[in-house]
C-alpha positions as CSV (number, residue, x, y, z in Angstrom):
1,M,13.1,-25.8,-17.2
2,T,13.2,-21.6,-17.6
3,S,10.4,-19.0,-16.7
4,E,10.1,-18.4,-19.9
5,K,9.6,-21.1,-21.0
6,R,7.2,-22.4,-18.6
7,K,5.4,-19.3,-19.7
8,G,5.7,-20.4,-23.6
9,I,4.0,-24.1,-22.5
10,L,1.0,-22.8,-20.6
11,L,0.2,-20.3,-23.2
12,L,0.1,-22.9,-26.1
13,V,-1.7,-25.4,-23.9
14,L,-4.1,-22.2,-23.2
15,S,-4.0,-21.6,-27.2
16,S,-5.0,-25.5,-28.0
17,F,-8.2,-25.1,-25.2
18,C,-9.2,-21.9,-26.7
19,F,-9.5,-23.5,-30.5
20,A,-11.1,-26.3,-28.4
21,L,-13.9,-24.3,-27.3
22,M,-14.1,-22.0,-30.6
23,S,-15.5,-25.9,-31.7
24,A,-17.4,-26.3,-29.4
25,F,-19.4,-23.1,-29.8
26,V,-19.3,-23.1,-33.1
27,R,-21.0,-27.2,-33.4
28,L,-23.4,-25.5,-30.3
29,S,-24.4,-22.6,-32.4
30,G,-27.0,-25.5,-34.1
31,D,-28.0,-26.0,-37.5
32,L,-26.6,-22.8,-39.5
33,P,-24.8,-22.5,-42.6
34,F,-21.4,-22.8,-42.2
35,F,-20.0,-20.0,-43.9
36,Q,-22.6,-17.7,-41.4
37,K,-20.7,-19.1,-38.3
38,V,-17.2,-17.9,-40.3
39,L,-18.4,-14.2,-40.4
40,F,-19.2,-13.9,-36.6
41,R,-15.5,-15.9,-36.5
42,N,-13.5,-13.3,-38.6
43,A,-15.5,-10.5,-37.9
44,V,-15.0,-10.9,-33.8
45,S,-11.1,-11.5,-35.1
46,A,-10.7,-8.1,-37.4
47,V,-12.3,-6.0,-34.6
48,V,-9.5,-6.9,-31.7
49,A,-7.2,-7.2,-34.0
50,G,-8.4,-3.8,-35.5
51,G,-8.7,-2.4,-31.7
52,V,-5.0,-3.2,-31.2
53,L,-3.8,-1.7,-34.0
54,L,-5.3,1.9,-32.8
55,N,-4.6,1.5,-29.1
56,R,-0.7,0.8,-30.3
57,R,-0.9,3.6,-33.2
58,I,0.3,1.5,-36.1
59,P,0.0,2.4,-39.1
60,L,-2.0,0.0,-41.3
61,R,0.5,-0.5,-44.6
62,V,2.2,-3.4,-46.3
63,P,5.3,-2.9,-46.6
64,K,7.3,-3.3,-49.8
65,G,7.8,-7.3,-50.8
66,C,5.1,-8.7,-48.1
67,G,2.2,-8.4,-50.8
68,V,2.5,-11.4,-52.5
69,P,2.8,-13.6,-48.8
70,L,0.6,-11.3,-47.4
71,A,-2.2,-12.5,-50.2
72,L,-1.2,-16.1,-50.2
73,R,-2.1,-16.0,-46.0
74,V,-5.4,-15.0,-46.7
75,F,-5.7,-16.9,-49.4
76,C,-5.3,-20.1,-47.8
77,G,-6.1,-19.1,-44.5
78,T,-9.8,-18.2,-45.9
79,V,-10.0,-21.4,-47.5
80,S,-8.5,-23.4,-44.6
81,V,-11.2,-21.6,-41.8
82,F,-14.3,-22.6,-44.3
83,C,-12.5,-26.2,-44.6
84,N,-12.9,-26.5,-40.5
85,Y,-15.8,-24.8,-39.9
86,Y,-17.4,-27.6,-42.2
87,A,-15.6,-30.7,-40.7
88,I,-17.1,-29.1,-37.4
89,D,-20.3,-29.4,-38.1
90,H,-20.0,-32.7,-40.1
91,L,-17.6,-34.4,-37.8
92,M,-16.3,-35.2,-33.9
93,L,-14.8,-32.5,-32.7
94,A,-11.8,-34.4,-31.5
95,N,-11.6,-36.0,-35.7
96,S,-12.1,-32.3,-37.6
97,N,-9.0,-31.2,-34.9
98,S,-6.8,-33.7,-35.4
99,L,-7.0,-32.8,-39.2
100,S,-6.6,-29.5,-38.6
101,K,-3.3,-30.7,-36.8
102,L,-1.6,-31.9,-39.9
103,S,-1.0,-28.4,-41.1
104,P,2.7,-28.5,-39.6
105,F,3.7,-31.6,-41.7
106,F,2.0,-30.0,-45.2
107,A,4.2,-26.8,-44.4
108,I,7.1,-28.5,-44.5
109,L,6.5,-29.6,-48.0
110,F,5.3,-26.2,-49.0
111,A,8.2,-24.8,-47.3
112,A,10.8,-27.1,-49.0
113,L,8.7,-25.9,-52.4
114,F,8.3,-22.1,-52.5
115,L,11.4,-21.2,-49.9
116,G,14.0,-23.6,-50.6
117,E,14.2,-25.4,-47.0
118,R,15.3,-28.4,-46.7
119,V,13.4,-31.9,-46.1
120,D,15.3,-35.4,-45.3
121,R,14.3,-38.7,-44.2
122,G,13.0,-38.3,-40.6
123,Q,10.9,-35.0,-41.7
124,L,9.0,-37.5,-44.7
125,A,9.0,-40.3,-42.0
126,C,6.5,-38.1,-39.7
127,I,4.3,-37.0,-42.5
128,A,4.1,-40.5,-43.8
129,L,3.0,-41.4,-40.6
130,A,0.7,-38.6,-40.1
131,L,-1.1,-38.6,-43.4
132,T,-1.5,-42.3,-42.5
133,G,-3.1,-41.7,-39.7
134,S,-5.5,-39.1,-41.5
135,L,-6.6,-42.5,-44.0
136,F,-8.3,-43.9,-40.9
137,L,-10.5,-41.1,-40.3
138,I,-11.6,-40.4,-44.4
139,F,-11.7,-44.0,-46.1
140,P,-14.0,-46.0,-42.5
141,N,-17.6,-45.0,-43.5
142,M,-16.4,-43.4,-46.5
143,E,-20.3,-42.8,-47.6
144,A,-21.0,-41.0,-44.8
145,L,-18.1,-39.3,-43.7
146,G,-15.3,-39.8,-46.7
147,L,-16.4,-36.3,-47.6
148,S,-16.7,-34.4,-44.7
149,A,-13.4,-35.9,-43.9
150,A,-11.6,-34.4,-46.9
151,V,-12.8,-31.2,-46.5
152,G,-11.3,-31.6,-43.0
153,L,-8.4,-32.5,-44.6
154,L,-8.0,-30.0,-47.5
155,G,-8.5,-27.5,-44.6
156,G,-5.3,-29.1,-42.8
157,V,-3.3,-28.2,-46.8
158,M,-4.7,-25.1,-46.8
159,S,-3.2,-23.7,-43.1
160,G,0.0,-25.4,-44.1
161,G,0.2,-23.2,-46.7
162,A,-1.0,-20.2,-44.5
163,H,1.9,-21.1,-42.0
164,V,4.6,-20.9,-45.1
165,A,3.0,-17.7,-46.0
166,L,3.2,-16.2,-42.4
167,R,6.8,-17.9,-42.1
168,A,7.6,-15.5,-45.5
169,L,6.1,-12.9,-44.1
170,R,8.3,-13.2,-40.7
171,R,11.2,-12.5,-42.7
172,N,10.4,-9.0,-43.3
173,S,10.3,-7.0,-40.1
174,G,8.2,-4.5,-41.7
175,I,5.8,-6.0,-41.1
176,D,3.3,-5.8,-37.6
177,G,1.5,-9.3,-36.4
178,S,-1.3,-7.4,-35.9
179,T,-1.3,-6.0,-38.8
180,I,-1.7,-9.7,-40.8
181,V,-4.2,-11.0,-38.6
182,F,-6.2,-7.8,-39.2
183,V,-5.9,-7.6,-43.0
184,F,-6.6,-11.9,-42.6
185,S,-9.4,-11.1,-41.0
186,A,-11.0,-8.5,-43.1
187,V,-10.5,-9.6,-46.2
188,S,-11.9,-12.7,-45.1
189,T,-15.0,-11.2,-43.7
190,L,-15.7,-9.4,-46.9
191,V,-15.3,-12.5,-48.9
192,V,-17.9,-14.3,-46.5
193,L,-20.2,-11.3,-46.8
194,P,-22.2,-12.1,-50.1
195,P,-23.7,-15.6,-49.6
196,N,-24.6,-14.6,-45.7
197,L,-26.1,-11.4,-47.1
198,L,-27.7,-13.7,-50.1
199,Y,-28.6,-16.7,-47.6
200,W,-29.0,-15.3,-44.3
201,T,-30.5,-17.6,-41.6
202,P,-32.0,-16.1,-38.9
203,V,-30.5,-16.4,-35.5
204,T,-31.9,-17.0,-32.0
205,A,-30.4,-15.2,-29.2
206,G,-28.4,-18.6,-27.4
207,Q,-27.1,-19.0,-30.9
208,L,-25.7,-15.4,-31.1
209,V,-24.4,-15.8,-28.0
210,C,-22.4,-19.5,-29.2
211,L,-21.0,-17.4,-32.3
212,L,-19.7,-14.5,-30.3
213,L,-17.9,-16.7,-28.0
214,A,-16.7,-18.9,-30.6
215,G,-15.0,-15.8,-31.9
216,S,-13.9,-14.5,-29.1
217,S,-12.3,-18.1,-28.3
218,C,-10.7,-17.9,-31.3
219,A,-9.4,-14.3,-31.1
220,A,-7.6,-15.3,-28.1
221,A,-6.4,-19.1,-29.1
222,Q,-4.6,-17.0,-31.8
223,Y,-3.0,-14.3,-29.7
224,A,-2.3,-17.1,-27.1
225,L,-0.2,-19.2,-30.1
226,T,1.9,-15.9,-31.1
227,N,3.1,-14.9,-27.1
228,A,3.6,-18.7,-26.3
229,Y,6.1,-18.8,-29.2
230,R,7.5,-14.7,-28.1
231,Y,9.0,-16.9,-24.6
232,A,9.9,-20.2,-26.6
233,P,10.8,-20.9,-29.8
234,P,8.7,-23.6,-31.7
235,K,10.9,-26.5,-31.5
236,D,11.1,-26.6,-27.3
237,I,6.9,-26.7,-27.0
238,S,5.3,-26.9,-30.1
239,I,4.0,-30.7,-28.8
240,Y,2.2,-29.4,-26.4
241,D,-0.1,-27.9,-29.7
242,S,-1.6,-31.5,-29.6
243,T,-3.3,-31.0,-26.6
244,Q,-6.3,-29.1,-28.6
245,I,-6.7,-33.2,-29.9
246,L,-7.3,-34.0,-26.0
247,F,-9.1,-31.0,-25.4
248,S,-11.7,-31.5,-28.0
249,G,-12.2,-35.0,-27.3
250,L,-13.2,-34.2,-23.9
251,L,-15.5,-31.8,-24.7
252,G,-17.1,-33.7,-28.0
253,Y,-17.7,-36.1,-24.9
254,L,-19.2,-34.2,-22.4
255,L,-21.6,-31.5,-24.5
256,F,-22.4,-34.1,-27.2
257,G,-21.6,-37.3,-26.4
258,Q,-19.3,-38.4,-29.1
259,I,-17.4,-41.5,-28.5
260,P,-14.6,-42.1,-30.8
261,D,-14.6,-45.4,-32.7
262,S,-11.5,-47.7,-33.1
263,M,-10.3,-46.4,-36.4
264,S,-11.2,-43.0,-34.8
265,W,-8.6,-43.9,-31.4
266,I,-5.9,-45.1,-34.1
267,A,-6.0,-42.2,-36.1
268,Y,-5.4,-40.1,-33.2
269,F,-2.6,-42.4,-31.8
270,L,-0.4,-41.9,-35.1
271,I,-1.0,-38.2,-35.9
272,I,-0.2,-37.4,-32.3
273,L,2.7,-40.1,-32.1
274,A,3.9,-38.2,-35.9
275,S,3.2,-34.9,-34.0
276,V,5.9,-36.2,-30.9
277,L,8.5,-37.7,-33.6
278,L,8.9,-34.3,-35.6
279,F,9.4,-32.3,-31.9
280,L,12.3,-34.7,-31.2
281,Y,13.5,-34.6,-34.4
282,Y,13.8,-30.7,-34.4
283,R,15.2,-31.3,-30.5
284,R,18.1,-33.3,-32.2
285,E,18.7,-30.9,-34.8
286,A,18.7,-28.1,-32.9
287,G,21.3,-29.8,-30.1
288,K,24.2,-30.5,-33.7
289,P,26.8,-28.3,-33.6
């Protein structure tokens, strides 16, 4: 294993751990409206990305041809964050993060629909397996958890759309990654301001610390993820992104005493298995002449 690939794996695992930490801090912040929690997450990310732009003296501009995919990145990403935070508040951490890990499978479908990328039977089989896993989280205890799980699933769908928008943006080398992060974070912060101004709930010092730590963890996760794929391509290391489910399960047990039921274990197994098979599929395709 090359040192570059090892760095990529370590950064991707770190990103997964930071995303799991973000979920834990969101849950630890207590009984606050989810849009209030989203405000802190997006505001911290906007400040961090804005600081990077200022430090590197990168002008804030959107090159020609980037407007539509950037707008889709903002829209899909904002809806995804809303859904994810709602699911974190209403589901076990491992369950909400498992549903968010469906985004690569939806990204395949959206890339085929909007970018004209080819999808073969191997990819479709992995998608079907992952979606089957999600059914074990949505349909059991439908009355108690069905809506929350469905919202979590919608978050995975919209995250897949955001990934495809990012892929379209990466085709244009004229836009910097920090610009994308800043525009998304700043616009989504403005979107969530009205409900916060209308329905603001006072926060304690402890809640404020948790919300700031959640935002910081998210910013760290985003930058670790970005740098991971600079050291190694997704086809070589993407499987390690699934460690987020394991970290979330461990934190859920240690901090909240969450113990998954048998249906949840089946869901985790199927979703992780689908991720492993998709990873192996991409490795095989990359090895073909």
